[in-house]
C-alpha positions in Angstrom: -64.0 27.2 55.4 -64.9 29.4 52.3 -62.5 29.5 49.4 -62.3 30.9 46.0 -63.5 28.4 43.5 -64.0 30.2 40.3 -64.6 27.3 37.9 -67.1 25.5 40.2 -68.9 28.8 40.9 -69.4 29.4 37.2 -70.5 25.8 36.6 -73.1 26.3 39.0 -74.4 29.6 37.6 -74.4 28.1 34.2 -76.8 25.3 35.4 -79.1 27.9 37.1 -78.9 30.1 33.8 -79.6 27.0 31.4 -82.7 25.9 33.4 -84.1 29.5 33.4 -83.5 29.7 29.7 -85.2 26.5 29.1 -88.1 27.2 31.7 -88.3 30.9 30.8 -92.1 30.7 29.4 -93.3 28.7 32.5 -91.5 31.1 35.0 -93.2 34.0 33.2 -96.6 32.0 33.3 -96.2 31.3 36.7 -96.1 34.9 37.9 -98.8 36.0 35.7 -101.2 33.1 37.0 -100.4 33.8 40.7 -100.9 37.7 40.3 -104.1 37.0 38.4 -105.6 34.6 40.7 -104.8 36.4 43.8 -106.0 39.7 42.5 -104.1 41.7 39.8 -106.6 40.9 37.1 -106.1 44.0 34.9 -102.7 45.0 33.2 -101.6 48.7 32.9 -102.7 48.9 29.2 -106.2 47.6 29.9 -106.5 49.9 32.7 -105.4 52.9 30.9 -107.8 52.2 27.9 -110.9 51.8 30.3 -110.1 55.0 32.3 -109.8 56.9 29.0 -113.5 55.8 28.4 -114.3 57.0 32.2 -114.9 53.5 33.1 -113.3 52.1 36.6 -111.7 48.7 35.9 -113.4 46.4 38.4 -112.5 43.0 39.5 -114.9 40.2 40.6 -112.4 37.6 41.7 -114.1 34.1 41.7 -110.9 32.2 41.4 -109.3 33.1 44.6 -112.2 31.6 46.6 -112.1 28.4 44.6 -108.3 28.1 45.2 -108.8 28.4 49.0 -111.3 25.7 48.7 -108.9 23.4 47.0 -106.3 24.2 49.4 -108.7 23.5 52.5 -109.5 20.1 50.8 -106.0 19.4 50.5 -105.3 20.3 54.2 -107.8 17.6 55.0 -106.4 15.1 52.7 -102.6 14.5 53.3 -101.8 11.1 51.5 -101.2 8.2 53.7 -97.8 6.6 53.1 -96.4 3.2 54.1 -92.8 2.4 54.9 -92.3 -1.3 53.7 -89.2 -3.2 54.9 -87.6 -5.1 52.0 -84.3 -6.6 53.8 -82.4 -6.9 56.9 -85.1 -5.4 59.1 -86.7 -6.8 62.3 -90.4 -6.0 63.3 -89.7 -3.7 66.0 -87.0 -1.6 64.2 -89.4 -1.5 60.9 -92.2 -0.1 63.3 -89.7 2.4 64.5 -88.5 3.5 61.1 -92.1 3.7 59.9 -93.0 6.0 62.8 -89.9 8.2 62.2 -91.0 8.6 58.4 -94.7 9.4 59.3 -93.8 11.7 62.3 -91.5 13.8 59.9 -93.6 13.7 57.0 -97.0 14.5 58.7 -95.6 17.0 61.3 -97.1 20.4 61.3 -94.1 21.9 59.5 -94.3 19.4 56.8 -98.0 20.0 56.3 -97.4 23.9 55.9 -94.8 23.1 53.3 -97.2 21.0 51.4 -99.8 23.6 51.6 -97.6 26.3 50.2 -96.4 23.9 47.6 -100.2 23.2 46.7 -100.8 26.8 46.4 -97.9 27.4 44.1 -99.0 24.6 41.7 -102.7 24.8 41.7 -102.3 28.8 41.2 -99.1 29.1 39.1 -98.6 25.7 37.5 -95.8 24.4 39.6 -94.3 24.6 42.9 -91.1 23.4 45.0 -89.8 22.5 48.4 -86.8 21.0 49.8 -85.5 18.8 52.6 -82.4 19.5 54.8 -80.9 18.9 58.1 -80.6 21.1 61.3 -79.4 20.8 64.8 -82.2 19.6 67.2 -81.3 22.8 69.5 -78.5 25.0 70.1 -76.8 22.9 72.7 -77.0 19.6 70.7 -74.9 17.7 68.3 -77.8 15.5 67.2 -79.3 16.5 63.8 -83.0 16.2 62.6 -84.7 16.3 59.2 -86.6 19.2 58.3 -89.2 20.2 55.6 -88.6 23.7 53.9 -90.5 25.9 51.8 -89.4 28.0 48.6 -91.4 31.2 48.7 -91.0 31.5 45.0 -90.6 28.3 43.0 -89.0 30.1 40.1 -85.9 30.5 42.1 -85.3 26.8 42.0 -83.5 24.8 39.0 -83.4 21.4 38.1 -81.8 19.0 35.4 -84.0 19.3 32.3 -82.9 15.7 31.6 -84.5 14.5 34.6 -87.1 11.6 34.1 -89.3 11.6 37.3 -92.0 14.1 37.7 -90.4 15.4 40.8 -86.8 15.4 39.1 -85.1 14.1 42.2 -83.3 11.7 39.9 -81.6 14.5 37.9 -77.8 15.0 37.7 -78.2 18.4 39.7 -80.6 20.8 41.4 -80.8 23.4 43.8 -82.3 26.9 44.3 -81.1 30.6 44.7 -81.7 32.9 47.7 -80.8 36.5 48.0 -79.5 38.2 51.4 -78.6 41.6 52.4 -74.8 42.2 52.4 -75.1 43.0 56.1 -76.2 39.6 56.6 -73.7 38.1 54.3 -70.9 39.9 56.3 -72.2 38.4 59.7 -72.1 35.0 58.1 -69.0 34.8 55.9 -66.9 37.8 56.7 -66.4 41.2 55.3 -63.3 40.2 53.3 -65.4 37.8 51.2 -68.2 40.4 51.0 -65.7 43.0 49.5 -64.7 40.6 47.0 -68.1 39.9 45.5 -68.8 43.0 43.1 -71.8 43.7 40.8 -71.9 41.0 37.9 -71.3 42.4 34.4 -74.5 42.5 32.3 -73.0 39.9 29.9 -73.2 37.5 32.7 -76.6 38.3 33.7 -79.8 36.2 32.3 -83.5 37.2 31.9 -85.1 35.3 34.8 -88.6 35.7 33.5 -88.4 36.0 29.9 -89.7 39.6 30.0 -86.4 41.4 29.1 -85.3 42.1 32.7 -82.1 41.1 34.0 -81.1 38.8 37.1 -78.4 40.2 39.1 -76.2 37.9 40.9 -75.1 40.8 43.2 -75.7 44.4 43.6 -74.6 47.2 46.1 -77.4 46.1 48.4 -77.7 42.3 48.2 -75.9 39.1 47.1 -77.6 36.0 45.6 -76.5 32.6 47.0 -76.6 29.2 45.1 -77.6 26.2 47.1 -76.4 23.5 44.5 -76.9 19.9 44.8 -74.9 17.7 42.5 -75.0 14.0 42.0 -71.7 12.0 41.9 -71.4 8.3 41.0 -68.8 5.7 42.2 -68.7 1.9 41.6 -69.0 -0.6 44.4 -69.4 -4.2 44.8 -72.4 -5.9 46.6 -72.7 -9.4 47.9 -75.7 -11.7 48.3 -75.6 -14.0 51.4 -77.4 -17.3 51.6 -79.7 -15.9 54.3 -80.9 -13.4 51.9 -79.2 -10.5 53.1 -77.0 -8.2 50.7 -74.1 -6.4 52.1 -71.5 -4.1 50.7 -67.8 -4.5 50.8 -67.0 -2.7 54.1 -69.7 -4.9 55.8 -68.3 -8.0 54.1 -64.7 -7.1 55.2 -65.7 -6.7 59.0 -67.7 -10.1 58.6 -64.7 -11.9 57.4 -62.7 -10.4 60.4 -65.3 -11.7 62.8 -65.9 -14.9 61.1 -62.0 -15.8 61.1 -62.0 -15.1 64.9 -64.8 -17.3 65.5 -63.2 -20.2 63.5 -59.7 -20.0 65.3 -61.5 -20.0 68.7 -63.6 -22.9 67.7 -60.3 -24.8 66.4 -58.6 -24.0 69.7 -61.7 -25.1 71.9 -61.7 -28.7 70.1 -58.1 -29.3 70.9 -57.7 -31.9 73.3 -54.5 -30.4 74.9 -52.9 -27.0 75.3 -51.4 -25.7 72.1 -48.0 -24.4 71.8 -47.1 -20.9 70.3 -46.1 -22.7 66.9 -49.1 -24.8 66.7 -51.5 -21.7 67.5 -49.6 -19.6 64.9 -50.0 -22.4 62.3 -53.7 -22.3 63.0 -53.9 -18.4 62.6 -51.8 -18.7 59.3 -54.1 -21.4 57.9 -57.3 -19.4 58.6 -55.7 -16.4 57.3 -54.7 -17.9 54.0 -58.2 -19.4 53.5 -59.9 -17.8 50.3 -63.0 -15.9 51.0 -64.9 -17.9 48.6 -64.3 -21.2 50.7 -64.4 -19.3 54.0 -67.3 -20.2 56.4 -68.7 -16.6 57.2 -70.8 -16.0 60.3 -73.7 -13.4 60.2 -74.8 -12.6 63.9 -73.7 -16.0 64.8 -75.4 -17.8 61.7 -73.1 -19.7 59.4 -73.5 -18.2 55.6 -71.9 -18.2 52.5 -71.6 -16.0 49.4 -74.0 -16.9 46.7 -73.7 -14.0 44.2 -72.0 -10.6 43.7 -72.2 -7.6 41.2 -70.9 -4.3 40.6 -73.4 -1.3 40.9 -73.1 2.5 40.5 -73.7 4.1 43.8 -74.8 7.8 43.7 -74.3 10.4 46.3 -75.1 13.9 46.5 -72.9 16.9 46.9 -74.0 20.1 48.7 -72.4 23.3 47.9 -73.2 26.9 48.6 -71.9 29.6 46.3 -71.6 33.4 46.0 -69.8 35.0 43.3 -66.7 33.0 42.6 -66.6 31.8 46.4 -67.5 28.4 47.6 -68.8 29.1 50.8 -69.9 25.7 52.2 -69.4 22.1 50.8 -70.9 19.0 52.7 -72.0 15.6 51.6 -75.9 15.5 51.6 -77.3 12.3 53.5 -79.3 11.2 50.6 -78.8 9.2 47.1 -81.2 11.8 45.4 -81.8 15.3 44.8 -83.7 16.9 47.9 -85.4 19.8 46.0 -88.8 18.4 44.8 -90.5 19.8 41.9 -94.2 19.8 42.4 -96.1 19.5 39.1 -99.6 20.2 38.4 -100.8 19.1 34.9 -97.7 19.7 32.5 -97.4 18.2 29.3 -94.4 18.2 26.6 -94.5 19.9 23.3 -93.2 18.6 19.9 -89.9 19.8 20.7 -89.6 17.8 24.0 -90.1 21.1 26.1 -92.1 20.8 29.3 -95.1 23.2 29.6 -96.8 23.7 32.9 -100.6 24.3 33.4 -102.0 25.9 36.5 -105.4 24.5 37.9 -107.2 27.8 36.9 -105.7 28.3 33.6 -108.7 27.5 31.5 -110.9 29.9 33.8 -108.6 33.1 33.0 -110.6 34.3 29.9 -114.0 33.6 31.8 -112.7 35.6 34.6 -111.8 38.5 32.4 -115.3 38.4 30.7 -117.0 38.5 34.3 -114.5 41.3 35.0 -115.7 43.3 31.8 -119.3 42.5 32.6 -119.4 44.0 35.9 -117.2 47.2 34.7 -119.9 47.8 32.0 -122.5 47.3 34.4 -121.0 49.8 36.8 -120.5 52.5 34.1 -124.2 52.2 33.1 -125.0 52.7 36.8 -122.7 55.8 37.0 -123.9 57.6 34.0 -127.7 56.9 35.0 -129.4 60.2 35.9 -130.4 61.0 39.6 -133.5 62.8 38.6 -136.7 61.3 40.3 -139.4 63.5 38.9 -140.2 65.5 35.7 -142.4 68.7 35.8 -142.7 72.3 34.6 -140.6 75.3 35.6 -143.9 76.7 37.1 -143.9 74.0 39.8 -140.7 75.2 41.3 -141.0 79.1 40.7 -140.7 79.7 44.4 -137.3 79.5 46.3 -138.7 76.9 48.7 -139.9 74.7 46.0 -136.6 75.2 44.1 -134.5 74.2 47.1 -136.6 70.9 47.4 -136.9 69.8 44.0 -133.4 70.7 42.5 -131.6 68.3 45.0 -132.7 64.8 44.5 -130.7 63.6 47.4 -133.0 65.8 49.6 -135.2 63.6 51.8 -138.5 65.1 52.5 -141.5 63.8 54.6 -144.0 65.4 51.9 -143.1 67.0 48.6 -144.9 70.3 47.9 -144.7 72.0 44.5 -146.2 75.1 43.0 -149.5 75.0 41.2 -149.0 75.6 37.3 -151.3 77.6 35.2 -152.1 74.7 33.0 -152.6 72.5 36.0 -149.6 70.2 35.4 -147.6 68.8 38.4 -144.3 66.7 38.8 -144.7 63.0 37.7 -142.1 60.3 39.1 -139.5 58.7 36.7 -139.0 55.0 36.7 -135.4 54.2 37.6 -133.1 53.0 34.8 -133.1 49.3 34.3 -129.8 47.4 33.3 -129.8 45.7 30.2 -131.3 42.1 30.5 -128.5 40.8 28.3 -125.8 41.8 30.9 -127.4 39.9 33.6 -127.8 36.7 31.4 -124.1 36.9 30.2 -123.1 37.4 33.8 -124.7 34.5 35.0 -123.4 32.4 31.8 -119.8 33.7 33.1 -120.3 32.4 36.5 -121.3 28.9 35.2 -118.6 29.0 32.7 -116.2 29.4 35.8 -117.6 26.3 37.4 -117.3 24.2 34.1 -113.6 25.2 33.6 -112.5 24.3 37.0 -115.0 21.6 37.9 -115.8 23.2 41.3 -119.6 23.4 41.1 -121.7 25.1 43.8 -122.8 22.2 45.6 -119.2 21.0 46.1 -118.6 24.4 47.6 -121.0 24.1 50.3 -124.3 25.5 48.6 -127.4 23.6 48.7 -128.1 21.6 45.6 -131.0 19.5 44.4 -129.7 16.4 46.4 -131.8 15.2 49.3 -130.7 11.8 50.2 -127.1 10.9 51.4 -126.5 8.7 48.6 -127.2 11.6 46.2 -125.0 13.7 48.3 -122.2 11.3 48.3 -122.4 10.7 44.7 -122.3 14.4 43.6 -119.2 14.6 46.0 -117.6 11.9 44.4 -118.3 13.3 40.8 -116.9 16.7 42.1 -113.6 14.9 43.3 -112.8 13.8 39.7 -112.2 17.3 38.7 -109.6 17.6 41.5 -108.1 14.4 41.2 -105.2 15.1 38.6 -104.2 18.2 40.9 -104.2 16.3 44.2 -102.5 13.2 42.6 -99.7 15.4 41.3 -99.1 16.9 44.7 -99.2 13.4 46.3 -96.6 12.2 43.9 -94.3 15.0 44.9 -95.2 14.4 48.6 -94.0 10.6 48.0 -90.7 11.8 46.4 -90.1 13.8 49.5 -90.9 10.6 51.5 -88.3 8.7 49.4 -85.5 11.3 50.2 -86.5 11.3 53.7 -86.3 7.5 53.9 -82.8 7.8 52.5 -81.6 10.5 55.0 -82.7 8.5 58.0 -79.5 6.1 58.3 -77.3 8.9 57.8 -79.0 11.5 60.2 -80.1 9.1 62.9 -76.9 7.3 63.1 -75.9 7.7 66.8 -77.3 6.4 69.9 -79.9 8.9 71.4 -83.6 9.1 72.3 -86.1 10.6 69.6 -89.6 11.5 70.6 -92.3 10.8 68.0 -95.9 10.2 67.5 -97.1 6.5 67.4 -100.5 5.1 66.4 -101.1 3.0 69.7 -99.4 5.1 72.4 -99.6 8.7 71.0 -96.3 10.6 71.7 -93.4 8.8 73.3 -89.7 8.7 73.5 -88.0 5.8 71.9 -84.1 4.9 72.2 -82.5 4.1 68.9 -79.0 2.5 68.0 -78.6 1.2 71.8 -75.8 -1.1 72.2 -76.7 -4.3 73.6 -73.3 -5.6 74.6 -69.9 -4.4 75.4 -68.4 -5.2 71.9 -71.4 -3.5 70.0 -72.1 -6.6 68.2 -75.8 -6.4 68.8 -77.8 -3.2 68.5 -81.4 -2.5 69.5 -83.6 -0.4 67.2 -80.5 0.1 64.8 -82.0 2.6 62.2 -78.6 2.7 60.2 -79.3 -0.9 58.7 -82.1 -2.3 56.5 -83.5 -1.5 53.2 -86.9 0.2 53.2 -89.3 1.5 50.5 -91.9 4.5 50.8 -95.2 3.8 49.0 -98.2 5.8 48.6 -101.4 4.0 49.7 -104.3 4.2 47.2 -107.5 5.5 48.3 -108.3 8.1 51.0 -105.8 9.6 53.4 -105.7 8.2 56.8 -107.8 10.8 58.3 -110.3 10.1 55.5 -110.4 6.5 56.1 -110.7 7.2 59.8 -113.8 9.4 59.0 -115.6 6.6 56.7 -114.9 3.9 59.4 -116.9 6.1 61.9 -119.5 7.0 59.7 -119.9 3.2 59.1 -119.9 2.5 62.9 -122.3 5.3 63.4 -124.9 3.6 61.0 -124.5 0.4 62.8 -125.1 2.1 66.3 -128.1 3.9 65.0 -129.7 0.5 63.9 -128.9 -1.3 67.0 -127.4 0.9 70.0 -126.7 -2.1 72.2 -123.9 -3.2 70.0 -121.8 -0.3 70.8 -120.2 -2.3 73.7 -119.0 -4.9 71.1 -116.8 -2.5 69.0 -116.3 0.5 71.6 -112.4 0.1 70.8 -112.7 0.6 67.2 -114.9 3.4 67.5 -112.3 5.0 70.0 -109.4 4.4 67.1 -111.4 6.3 64.7 -112.4 9.3 66.8 -111.0 12.6 65.4 -109.5 13.6 68.7 -105.8 14.4 68.7 -105.3 14.4 72.5 -107.8 12.0 73.7 -105.6 9.1 74.4 -107.1 8.7 77.8 -110.7 8.8 76.3 -109.6 6.1 73.9 -108.2 3.9 76.6 -111.2 4.1 78.5 -113.6 3.1 75.6 -111.3 0.0 75.0 -112.0 -1.3 78.3 -115.7 -1.6 77.6 -115.3 -4.5 75.1 -114.9 -7.9 76.6 -111.5 -9.7 76.1 -113.0 -12.8 74.4 -114.8 -10.4 71.8 -111.5 -8.8 70.9 -109.8 -12.0 70.5 -112.7 -13.3 68.4 -112.3 -10.1 66.2 -108.6 -11.1 65.5 -109.2 -14.6 64.8 -112.6 -14.5 63.2 -113.8 -17.4 65.3 -116.5 -17.7 67.9 -115.3 -17.3 71.4 -115.6 -20.9 73.2 -118.0 -21.2 76.1 -116.6 -21.8 79.6 -117.5 -25.3 80.8 -116.5 -27.0 84.2 -113.8 -29.8 83.1 -114.2 -33.0 84.1 -111.5 -35.0 86.4 -110.0 -36.8 83.2 -109.7 -33.4 81.5 -108.0 -31.9 84.5 -105.7 -34.6 84.6 -104.9 -34.4 81.0 -104.3 -30.5 81.4 -102.0 -31.1 84.5 -100.0 -33.6 82.4 -99.8 -31.1 79.3 -98.6 -28.5 82.0 -95.9 -30.6 83.3 -94.8 -31.5 79.9 -94.6 -27.9 79.1 -92.7 -27.1 82.2 -90.4 -30.0 81.5 -89.7 -28.6 77.7 -89.3 -25.2 79.2 -86.8 -26.3 81.8 -84.8 -28.3 78.7 -85.0 -25.1 76.6 -83.3 -23.2 79.7 -80.7 -25.5 79.9 -79.9 -25.6 76.3 -79.8 -21.8 76.4 -77.7 -21.9 79.4 -75.3 -24.5 77.6 -75.3 -22.1 74.7 -74.3 -19.3 76.8 -71.8 -21.3 78.7 -70.1 -22.5 75.1 -70.1 -19.0 74.0 -68.3 -17.8 77.3 -65.9 -20.5 76.7 -65.1 -19.4 73.3 -64.5 -15.9 74.6 -62.3 -17.3 77.3 -60.5 -19.0 74.6 -60.0 -16.0 72.5 -58.7 -14.0 75.5 -56.2 -16.9 76.1 -55.3 -16.8 72.6 -54.5 -13.2 72.9 -52.7 -13.5 76.2 -50.5 -16.3 74.6 -50.0 -14.1 71.6 -48.8 -11.3 74.0 -46.4 -13.6 75.8 -44.9 -15.0 72.9 -44.3 -11.5 71.5 -42.9 -10.7 75.1 -40.3 -13.6 74.9 -39.4 -12.9 71.6 -38.8 -9.2 72.7 -36.8 -10.4 75.5 -34.6 -12.6 73.5 -34.1 -9.9 71.0 -33.0 -7.4 74.1 -30.7 -10.4 75.6 -28.9 -10.6 71.8 -28.5 -6.9 71.8 -27.1 -6.8 75.3 -24.5 -9.5 74.8 -23.4 -8.0 71.5 -22.9 -4.7 73.1 -21.1 -6.4 76.2 -18.8 -8.3 73.8 -17.9 -5.1 71.8 -17.3 -3.3 75.0 -14.8 -6.1 76.1 -13.2 -6.0 72.7 -12.9 -2.0 73.2 -11.2 -2.5 76.7 -8.9 -5.2 75.5 -7.8 -2.9 72.7 -7.3 0.0 75.0 -5.1 -2.2 77.3 -3.0 -3.4 74.5 -2.5 0.1 73.3 -1.5 1.3 76.9 0.9 -1.8 77.3 2.6 -0.7 73.9 3.0 2.8 74.9 4.3 1.8 78.2 6.9 -0.7 77.0 8.1 1.9 74.4 8.4 4.6 77.1 
């Protein structure tokens, strides 16, 4: 429910304005760089000056194709990320958790967000994106995690004191968005919309460092602030003897369950049925036991508390402001700011201020020089004469000759002229040649652009001097050095987004449901999560709310890049010996760049003999099958019988364990029944006492009334 919150709204606006003031130079440079790289390469003053000289300002944009090449390379090299289980995670749940993370991070929506962030950071010096939640569809209560782009990263803001490159560790962060008043009325009501007026000029701020003002509201639109603020609270964590770390709530629940188990064990070992007094005595004794000496049970396993300490737990409060109104307020399901700063190659000056640099920053002057050369060349061509011949006036004294020769654009099969008295005739003129220095400088400017960016023609697909495959690979690797910093900075931001996503999973996927995700071995499939295994909810299958995990960036090529390298290596083996294909057809199938080819992959896997697959796992030669002798057969039969006996014993022990657990449950139920019966007896005695008390009082009242009657009667 929207409410007026003037102080909180002003605090959010001050955070936005503080960041804009701190980052004003970078904001201005971002807009300049994006405009320049994507096409606007002449400012108004330069254009007016050139036009005053009758020159047309031309642009020969070489930076935009280079940017597109970088974006294409980034699209093919999304980083490979691993989800590492740290504690309290079984293998199956950890595998599902990793699939959920990768399915979200490598989805088509997420890749589009990465592409937009890369475009912003490569072209403008920095970019931004954010994570959020939304319902799976209109008729669902289940939520999912989404990646979202910011069209203009200069609308985002962060805590300047944040230490990490991604700024997710700051005390606050967020972004602003502008919507029309009509849409605002539809979302939040006409009453609030009428309350939000145009902000006074003294509350406005220069958003781009260019002298313009940033209006929080005007007659047509309203700016919304999507603010994320970090809050801290203390909590105690406990380390158990089995290595598991639990918080206070988990420990309290464990204590209650452990006390029930201890009481049930004491009742089950009693030789005779316990009275109500004895049962109550046991319960009081267990209840009074100190936690430090109490035997705790974690999933039926006895454990003890080995250590404890206080920690500061952070949470994120998400608010939406407009004017002085708080429109929405929720607890965001992560521990870090979900708005990710995408750095490119920034540095900090002597005052500690961050200075961002775009990938194309060093090529700006070279691109301008190239435009000047092209403009000057065009001007020289423009002012060159169109005359193609020179002759005397007598050569065109007749009207027919004049019509032909005075129009240089006229096309004739044969040029005729009038004979002059001195015998002269028209002579052809050579077309004007451009100064050789302009051509040389143009070539130099092109080379300078490649030098400034590190993106040489051979890297862009042009044929170079390399002939052998090794030489081509070496040039490709050398070219990748120039883009390493740019891609590595983007990968850091993607990893930061993965960390926030990992924190959101336990809070978003916290109910029993079925999720659909892409797996490496089975393709896209549906997996149930948080499924209760018993009526008490003590055991849960695929519990995504438990466990501690960490997202790590894997060094080296991306997942798709590794598959391509593996496929190239396998092709080299096949070329040298085609008959070996049947020995690793399954590996070949795994690395094929086929997104919807699960059936093809499965068919290729059937070609490889099972013993070869097993040998690939163990690294040992498959044993040759031999006909066993009778003694070996007898020994094998004896071993098999022994295994069956052990299996029977194992099943008997399992049944005994289940029977003991059933007895414990029955004992607990009996205890509960006895407790209820005791309470029923006590309640019956209390009611009988009240009934006797009421009857005695009634008899006394009747006797008193009789005495009064007798007294009155005797007097009468």
